[in-house]
N, C-alpha and C positions, 0 to 999 in steps of 0.2 A: 781172157783177164778179163775183171769188171770194167765197168764203166770208172769206177772210184779209184781204183788201179790206174785206168788210163789217165785222168787226169792229173793225179800226184805225179804224172813220168814230167820232165823237162818239155818243155816246147819243143828241140831239138829229137828228143827222144819221140814225141808225138808225132811228129812229121814223119820222121822214118816208118814210123809201125803203120800208122793209119795210109800212108803211100804204096805200104807192102803189102797189106793184109786186110785193107779197107777197098769197098769198090764205088768207084765214082757215079754218082746218080747224075747230077747237073750241074750249072753255076749260073749265079746272077750278078748282077751288076748291083751294088748297093752303095753310094755316094761316093766316099773314094775307095771302095774295095771290090775287087771281085770275091765273092764268094763260091765256093767249093762246097759241096753238098756231098758226103759218103754215107755208105751203109758197115759199119764196124760190129763183127757181131750183135746183130740185132739192133746198134743205137745209131742212130743219125748225128752226124756231126758237121757244124761247119767247118770250114779251114776259110780264114779271112787273110787276103793277099792287098796287101796296099798297092796301088795305080803306080806311083811316083816312084816308092824306094825297091818295087817288086820283090819285095819279102813278105814272109807269112808272119805276121802279127798276131794271131791268137788262132787256138782249135775250141770250140766250146760246143757242147751239145743241144741240138736244135729244141730251142725254144717254142714250144706249138702255142705258145700265148703271140708271138711276134709276127708284127704286119709281114715280114720276110716271107712267112709262110704263104701268103699268096701269090707271090712270084715264083715259088716255087711249083706251087699246084696249076698254075699256067701251061709250065713247062713239059710237067709232068703227066702221063696217063695212068692213073690209078684204078685196078679193077671194078667192079661194079658189086655191090656191097649183096652179098648173098642173103634173101627172107629165110 
């Protein structure tokens, strides 16, 4: 499944697919959300869970220009680049 196909699914279908076929990487707290980072078919996705309503409000591809990236990097040990 391509990223476009995944994003064209309903939120309910995305939730089922990512939890069934994706790999959980880590989570962060971001304002009123707990954000789970998943790896799905070579792409990273953020799953936004609202604290108060305890519901998933959106799933979006990881934005590598977002400030949230630094929160993930603090928690994930990345391999050293090879020369």
